[in-house]
N, C-alpha and C positions, 0 to 999 in steps of 0.2 A: 915538557910538552912542546911539540913542534907546532909553530904557527901555521895556520892554513895558507896554502900557496895561492897567490892572486892569479886568477885566470888570465891567460895571455890573450891579447886582442888579435883577432884575425884581421886581414886586410879589409874585409867587408865592414868591420866594426869601426874603422878609422874614418873620421870625417875628413875629406880631402880639403886641402888648403885652396881657397878660391882667390882668384885675382880680382881686386876691386875694379869695377867698371867706372871709368872716368865720367864725370858729368859734363854736360855741355859747357857750363861756365869754367870748368877746369881746362877746357881746350881753347875757348875763344881767345882769351887775352894773350897767351903765349904765342899762338899761331899767327894772330894778326900782328902782334909786335914783331915777330920774326919776319913777316912779309914786308912790313914797313922798311926794314933794313936790307932785306936780301932780294926783293922782287926784281926781276929783270926789267930793264927799260925797253919796253916793246912799244912800237908806234901805235898799236890799237889801244894801249892803256893811257895814252896821253889825251888830255882834254880836247885837243884839236881834231882827234879822230872822229868824234861824234858818233851817233848811233849807226850811221851807215858804215863807217870804218869798223866798228865792232862787228856788225853783221857780216861784212866781207871777210874779216879774219876768222869768224866762226865757221864759215863755209870752207875756207881754204885749209884750216887746221885739222879738219876731220881726216884722220889716218895719215897725216903728213907732218913731218917735223918742222919746228919753227925756222930752222936755218934755210930750209927750202922755200918756205912761204915768204920770208921777208922781202926778197927782191921782187917777186911777182906782186905781192901786196902793194908795195910802194908804186910800182908801175901802173897797177890797176887804179889806185886812187888818184894818181896824177892824171890819168886819162879820163876817168869817170868819177869825179869827186862827189856826185850826187846820184841817187837812183835814176832820176830822169835822164841823166847823161848816158847811162847804160841802156835804159829802156828804148831810147830812140835809135839805137844801133841794132843791126841784125843779130840774132842769137849766135850765128857763126863767128862773129867778132869776139864774143865772150869766150868761145871755144879756142879761138886763135890766141887770145891773150892769156889763156890759162896755161899755155905752154906745156911743160913736162911735169906739172904738179901731180898728175895721175888722177884717175877716177873723174874724167872730164864731164860726166853727166852733172857733176856739181856746178860746173860753169853754166849749163843750161838752166839748172834750178835757180841759181842766183840771178840770172837774167830774167827768168819768169817772176821771181820775187820783186825785182826792180820794176817790171811792167805793172804788177799789181799794186805796188806802193804808189806809183805815179798815177794810176787810174783811180784807186780807191782812197788814197790818203794824201792827195795833193803833193806827192813827192817827198813826204817826210816819213821816216820809219816810225810806225805806230808805237805808242807807249804801252798799250794794254796787252797783257799776255795772250788773251783770247784772240785779239786782232793779229798778233804776230803768228800765232798758231794757225790762223786761217790762211796765211800766205802760202803760195805754192813752194814746195821744197823745204818748208820749215817744220821740224818735228818738235817733240816735247823738250828735248835738251836745248836745241838752238833757241826756241822761244824763251825759255827760262834764262839762258845765258845772256841774250840781248837785253831782256827786261832788267836783269840784275846788273850787268856790267855797263850798259849804256845809260840806264835810267835809275840805277841805285835802288831797285826794288827788292823785296823780300821773296826770294824763290829758292827752292832746292835745285842746285845745279850739279848734276851727277854725270861727270865724265869718268873715264877709266882711272885717272889719277885720284880723283876725289873718292871714288869707290874703294880704291886700294887703301887709302889713308883711313877711311872709316872701318874697313874690314880689320885692319891691324890694330888701330888705336882703341876701338870700342868693342868689336866682336871677337878679337883675339885670334883672327884667322889670317893666314899669310896672304891669301888671294881672295878677291871677291868672286862670285859665280860668273859663269861665262856671259850670261845676259842679266840685265838689271832686274831685280825681283821686287815684289811688293814690300817685302821686309826691308830692303835697302831704302826704298822711297820713304817708308815710315820712319826709319832711323834718321834719314837726312832731314826730314821735316822736324823731328824731335830735337835735332841739334841746331836748328836755325835760331840765331839771336832774335829777340823780339822786335827791335827797331830796324827799319829798312836799311839805313846806312851801314850799321854794323853787320847786318846779314849779307849785304853786297860785298863788303870787305872780307867777310868770312868765306864766302864762295870763292873769291879770287885767291885768298890766302891758302885755303885747303887744297885748291887745285895746283898752286905753285909748289906747295910742300910735296905733293905727290910727284910732280915733274922733276924736282931738283934733289930731293932728299929721300923720300919714301918711295924709291923707284922699284920697278918690278924685279930687277936684279941688282945686287951689290948696293943695297940700301945703306945709307950712312947714318946710323942711329946716333953717333957722337955729335952730329950737327943738328939733330932734331930737337925742336923746342918742347916737345911733349914726350920725349923718350921716357921720362920718369913716370908718366901715366899710361903709357902704351900697354894695352892688355896683352898683345902678342909678345912683346919684348919681356914683360914681367912674367909671362908663362914659360919663358925659356926659348922663345921663337921656334915653336914646334913647326916642323916642315909639313906642308900640305901639298897635295898634287896641284900644280898650277893650272890655270885655265887653258883649255885647248886652244892652241894657236894654229891659225891657218898657215899652210906651207908658204914659205917665202920664195919658192922657186919662181923665177920670172922668165929666164931664157927658154925659148921654144914654146911658150904658152900662147894661147889666143890673145891674151892681154898684151904680150909683146908685139904680136902682129898688128893688133889694133893701134898700138902706139906708133908703130912705123907708118901705117897708112895715114893716120891723123897728122903725123909730122910732115908728110908730103903735101897734104891738103892745106895745112896751116901756112906753109911757106909759099904756096902758089898764089898768084895774083888773081887768076880766073879759074874756071872749071878745069879739071884734070882728066885726061883720057884714061880709060881702063887699061890701056897698054902701059902707061906710066906706073899705075898702081901695081900691075902684074910684076914689075921688076923688084918690088919691095920684098917679096917672099917667094921662094922657089916652089913650095908645096901648094898646089892650086886649090885643093879641097879646104885646107885650113885657111888659106888666104881668102877664099870666097866666104867661108863661114864668118871670119872676122869682119869682112866688109858688110855682109848682111846684118851682122849684129850692130854695127855702127849706124846703119840705115834705120834699123828697128828702134834704136835708142834715140833717134832724132839728131844724132851728131853729124851725120853726112846726108846730103840730099842728092839722089840720083837724077840725072837729066837725060833727055833723049840723045841718042847717038853714042851711048856708052860713056858719058861724061859724069863726073862727080864733083861736088863742091861742099863747102861748109854751109849750113842752113842759113837762108835769108829770112825765113818766117818761123 
């Protein structure tokens, strides 16, 4: 008598093998220990930087690499070691000192924050997250970063590097979404250590891990302290479509023309005639559009007689 044949399982009948999701405690200790050994010695991380130094660095580091920020940061703090020192200068001086960091409206926002700190908080960068968030030019990320890095408080600090680490290590996804989502904020809060000091170190450590190891391209998993728990790696590092990137073209853009116009005004001692600015760019329509944009953004002040200067008020 032939034994009955065992039915073959179809793919739908097979329970897929799931990758265990690492818990918060699985991640904290190795990442913070790695940070203690491998963190870069950056001036805004030193005790002497103080809250103002931390705030200045956070403004400058937005969309700008560390190596470009370092010389400007050091010159800035040497000239304006406290918010009140910057606040008493015209905003155009902040734009001038910003140099070629790019996105010069950040200089105006930092100047505005310095004025508000001087007027509302006696010249000291406020400790409370809500007070930081109320300063001009300060958004959710910057308020959390200053509260955490300057004052050792417990806040979820979500920049692009941290979001990428969390996406890979916990969510098993190669890249985070283009814009920060409510789900990412919820995850970041769930991963926060309970005590303030550890939470602050965790924020800095996870950010550094994303900047140095878990990078957008050519990640080095062999150096990662949580490679053994990383959900994306354990799943075989499935490829996902990366976040949409803005085009990196600069030559010939309005942004390039704005930069050239600002460069002339930064180097000038007094107001600059329109005829001098006209030499910056041959195409008159684009040149006029770029100059009008600088005026609208408050980066350039027009004067009677066809003169322009960096803003004094």
